C-alpha positions in Angstrom: 14.4 19.9 15.3 15.6 16.8 13.2 16.6 17.2 9.6 17.9 14.5 7.0 20.8 16.3 5.3 23.1 15.6 2.6 26.4 15.9 4.2 29.1 14.5 2.2 29.8 14.7 -1.5 29.9 10.9 -2.0 28.0 8.4 -4.3 25.6 6.2 -2.8 25.2 7.7 0.6 26.5 10.6 2.7 23.2 11.4 4.2 22.4 11.5 7.9 19.7 12.7 10.4 21.2 15.9 12.2 19.8 18.4 15.0 19.0 21.4 12.7 17.3 24.9 14.1 14.3 26.2 11.9 14.6 29.4 10.5 12.1 32.2 11.0 10.0 33.5 8.2 11.3 36.4 6.6 9.4 39.1 4.3 7.5 37.1 1.5 8.0 34.0 3.3 6.3 31.2 5.2 7.3 28.6 7.6 5.5 25.1 7.6 5.4 22.7 10.2 5.8 19.6 7.9 3.1 17.0 8.0 4.8 14.8 5.4 7.4 14.7 2.8 8.3 12.3 -0.1 11.4 11.0 -1.5 11.9 11.2 -5.4 13.9 10.6 -8.2 15.8 14.0 -7.8 16.6 13.1 -3.8 18.1 9.9 -5.4 20.2 11.7 -8.0 21.6 13.8 -4.9 21.9 10.6 -2.7 23.9 9.1 -5.9 25.7 12.7 -6.1 25.0 13.0 -9.7 27.3 15.2 -11.6 24.7 18.3 -12.2 24.1 18.3 -8.2 27.6 18.3 -7.3 27.9 21.2 -9.5 25.4 23.4 -7.4 24.9 22.2 -3.9 26.6 23.4 -0.7 26.7 20.9 2.2 25.5 20.2 4.5 21.9 20.5 2.7 18.3 19.4 4.2 16.8 17.4 1.3 13.6 17.2 0.2 10.9 19.2 -1.8 7.7 17.1 -2.1 5.8 18.8 0.9 2.7 19.0 2.9 2.3 21.1 6.0 0.6 23.4 8.1 1.7 27.4 8.2 2.8 28.4 11.6 4.6 31.4 10.5 3.9 34.0 8.0 6.4 36.5 7.0 5.8 40.4 6.3 3.8 40.8 2.8 2.3 37.5 2.4 -1.3 37.5 1.5 -1.8 34.2 -0.2 -1.9 32.1 2.8 -2.6 32.5 6.5 -1.5 31.1 9.8 -2.9 27.4 10.1 -3.5 26.9 6.3 -2.5 23.3 5.2 -0.5 23.7 2.0 1.6 21.7 -0.4 4.5 23.2 -2.1 5.5 23.7 -5.9 9.0 22.8 -6.1 10.0 25.6 -8.8 11.0 28.9 -6.9 10.3 30.9 -10.1 11.4 34.7 -10.2 8.0 36.1 -12.1 10.1 38.6 -14.2 12.2 36.6 -16.7 10.9 36.2 -20.1 9.5 32.8 -19.7 7.8 33.6 -16.6 6.2 36.9 -18.2 4.9 34.6 -20.9 3.4 32.4 -18.8 5.5 29.9 -18.3 6.9 30.1 -15.1 7.8 26.5 -15.1 10.4 27.3 -17.3 11.9 30.0 -15.4 15.6 31.0 -16.2 16.4 31.7 -12.7 14.7 28.7 -10.9 16.0 27.4 -7.5 14.6 24.7 -5.5 14.0 23.4 -1.9 16.3 20.8 -1.3 18.9 21.8 -3.6 19.3 25.7 -3.5 18.0 26.2 0.1 17.2 23.8 3.0 14.2 21.6 2.1 11.4 19.3 3.5 13.0 16.6 5.4 12.9 18.2 8.5 10.2 19.3 11.5 10.0 22.6 9.7 10.8 24.2 6.0 10.9 27.9 5.6 10.1 28.9 1.7 9.0 31.7 -0.3 5.2 32.1 -0.1 4.8 32.2 -3.7 5.1 28.4 -4.1 2.4 27.6 -1.6 -0.7 25.8 -2.8 -3.5 26.0 -0.1 -5.5 22.4 0.2 -8.6 21.6 2.3 -7.7 20.6 5.9 -9.2 17.3 5.6 -6.9 16.4 2.8 -4.5 14.0 4.4 -0.7 15.3 4.5 0.5 12.1 3.0 -1.6 12.9 -0.3 -0.9 16.5 -0.2 2.9 15.8 -0.1 2.5 13.6 -3.4 0.5 16.9 -5.4 4.1 18.1 -6.8 5.0 15.0 -8.3 1.4 14.2 -9.7 1.3 17.4 -11.3 4.2 16.1 -13.6 2.0 12.9 -14.5 -1.1 15.3 -15.1 1.1 17.7 -17.3 2.2 14.9 -19.3 -1.4 13.7 -20.1 -2.6 16.9 -20.8 0.1 18.1 -23.3 -0.1 17.6 -27.0 -3.0 15.6 -27.8 -4.1 14.7 -24.7 -5.0 11.0 -23.9 -8.9 10.9 -24.3 -9.9 8.0 -26.7 -6.4 7.2 -27.3 -4.2 4.5 -26.6 -1.6 5.4 -24.1 2.0 3.7 -23.6 3.7 4.7 -20.4 7.2 3.5 -20.0 9.0 3.6 -16.5 6.5 2.9 -13.6 8.2 4.9 -11.0 5.7 7.1 -8.8 5.2 9.6 -11.6 4.5 7.0 -14.2 2.2 5.1 -11.9 0.5 8.4 -11.4 0.3 8.9 -15.2 -1.4 5.8 -15.5 -4.1 6.8 -13.3 -4.3 10.2 -14.7 -4.8 8.5 -18.5 -7.3 6.3 -17.0 -9.2 9.0 -15.3 -9.1 11.3 -18.3 -10.6 8.9 -20.8 -7.8 6.7 -22.4 -9.1 4.2 -24.5 -6.3 1.8 -23.4 -3.5 2.2 -20.8 -0.4 0.1 -21.3 2.5 0.4 -18.6 6.2 -1.1 -18.9 8.7 -1.5 -16.4 11.2 -4.0 -15.1 10.1 -3.9 -11.5 7.4 -6.4 -10.4 6.5 -4.3 -7.5 6.0 -1.3 -10.1 4.2 -3.2 -12.6 1.5 -4.8 -9.9 0.8 -1.3 -8.9 0.5 -0.2 -12.4 -2.4 -2.5 -12.5 -3.8 -1.3 -9.2 -3.7 2.3 -10.9 -5.6 1.5 -13.8 -3.4 -0.3 -16.4 -4.9 -2.6 -19.0 -1.8 -4.3 -19.4 1.5 -4.4 -17.6 4.6 -5.4 -19.4 7.9 -6.7 -18.0 10.2 -5.1 -20.6 13.1 -7.5 -20.0 10.9 -10.4 -20.4 8.7 -9.1 -23.4 9.2 -6.8 -26.5 7.1 -3.8 -25.4 6.6 -2.4 -29.2 5.3 -6.2 -29.9 2.8 -6.2 -27.3 1.8 -2.9 -28.2 1.3 -3.6 -31.8 -0.5 -6.7 -30.9 -3.0 -4.9 -28.8 -3.5 -2.0 -31.5 -4.1 -4.3 -34.4 -0.5 -3.6 -35.7 -0.9 0.5 -35.5 0.9 1.2 -32.4 0.2 3.3 -29.5 -1.1 7.1 -30.0 0.8 8.4 -27.2 3.9 7.1 -25.7 5.2 8.7 -22.5 8.8 7.9 -21.3 9.6 8.2 -17.9 12.7 5.5 -17.4 15.3 8.2 -18.7 17.1 5.0 -20.2 18.2 4.6 -23.8 16.2 1.0 -24.1 13.2 3.0 -22.8 13.5 5.8 -25.3 13.7 3.3 -28.0 10.9 1.2 -26.8 8.7 4.2 -26.7 9.4 5.2 -30.3 9.2 1.9 -31.8 5.8 1.5 -30.2 4.3 4.9 -31.4 2.0 4.9 -34.4 2.8 7.1 -37.5 2.3 10.6 -36.4 1.7 9.6 -32.7 3.0 11.8 -29.5 6.3 11.2 -28.0 6.4 13.0 -24.7 9.7 12.8 -22.9 9.7 13.2 -19.0 12.7 10.9 -18.0 15.9 12.6 -18.6 18.8 10.5 -19.9 21.8 10.5 -17.9 24.0 10.8 -21.5 23.4 11.6 -25.0 21.2 8.8 -26.8 21.9 8.4 -30.5 18.7 8.9 -32.7 18.3 7.8 -36.4 16.6 10.6 -37.7 15.5 9.1 -40.9 13.3 6.8 -39.1 11.9 9.7 -37.1 11.1 11.4 -40.4 9.2 8.2 -41.8 7.3 7.8 -38.5 6.8 11.5 -38.2 5.9 11.6 -34.3 5.2 14.8 -32.4 8.0 15.3 -30.0 6.6 17.0 -26.6 9.1 17.8 -23.9 7.7 17.9 -20.2 9.4 19.7 -17.8 7.8 19.9 -14.2 4.0 21.5 -13.7 2.5 24.5 -15.6 2.0 27.0 -12.8 -0.7 27.1 -11.6 -2.5 25.7 -14.3 -1.6 22.1 -13.8 -2.0 22.4 -10.1 -5.6 23.3 -10.8 -6.4 20.4 -12.9 -4.3 18.0 -10.6 -6.3 19.1 -7.5 -9.5 18.6 -9.0 -8.6 15.1 -10.0 -7.5 14.4 -6.3 -10.2 16.2 -4.1 -12.9 14.6 -6.0 -11.5 11.4 -5.9 -11.1 10.7 -9.4 -7.4 9.7 -8.5 -6.4 8.0 -5.4 -2.8 8.2 -4.8 -2.7 5.8 -1.8 -1.6 2.6 -3.6 1.8 4.1 -4.4 2.6 5.2 -0.6 4.5 2.3 -0.1 6.2 3.2 3.0 5.8 5.7 5.8 8.8 6.4 7.9 9.6 8.3 10.8 12.3 11.2 10.4 14.7 9.4 12.5 14.5 6.6 10.0 14.6 8.6 6.9 17.6 7.4 5.2 16.2 3.9 5.2 13.9 5.2 2.5 16.8 5.9 0.2 17.8 2.2 0.6 14.3 0.8 0.0 14.3 2.3 -3.5 17.9 1.7 -4.1 16.9 -2.1 -3.6 13.8 -2.1 -5.6 11.6 -2.7 -2.6 9.8 0.5 -2.6 7.4 2.8 -4.8 7.1 6.0 -2.7 8.3 6.3 0.7 7.0 9.2 2.7 8.8 10.8 5.6 6.8 12.2 8.7 8.2 14.0 11.8 7.8 12.3 15.0 5.5 13.2 17.6 
């Protein structure tokens, strides 16, 4: 089979399509024939060889964890899925026995491992994984949509946490694929206003398609000034920060009303200075978003997608054959793609 691998520990590259033999499903495992897989921010971190990836990955490694496919092998003891089932994968391989798992917080498992990082991933013709991370889809769901359910769950999680979004003004800062998904979720769940901010014109145009009332080009306009102008000077009830940048973090804080929700999704690459006197005066509620609640968020997410309340197709900017998968990374790096999806050939 073919597989896109990280082959060298270098920044901005070191990926190549290789011949790669699929692994049979062992006890408790399934093997999927991949239908589609998405390139995400974590894959870009690996492409750029971020330090935290360098510390844990063994190369060569098949990349990719956002995937939909068809079960073609079932290992001993597997009962949750069967041959021929169409499934998407949760990317957190959780242990089920640590304290967070036992408390119902498997998304915070102390022993989490990931396809595409700790085991071989989904940019391949086949992927073998523990059956416990499989979510069964209707067979008429396109694989391109199924591959986006894992990142979509982060957007859903971000919109459901804290005070939710219904009836509120919601600012979404950072319109990468998950930020764009959150725009659609906030709209579907009844936000009174959805404001999106980013630097990239393609992403801002897509934000409007996904349901944003206003898309702010953050290097041309002051985000907080626009938000206050739209809210009679009060500010946003909810600010969700996806960009992972210091200016983005500050823009969300400045845009919030007193006592609003600050929900942090994007991980800053370095420490950000915070003036806690201002935080005490504004008194926002801080909510950290990590992955998806397993399986609560998946249930809510799939209800939105299966019913048609949210359409993810506008985010699918490119469909690339596996042999050209490396081009997807370059498209993202050049700012010319929203969400490239990789599909096996034939």
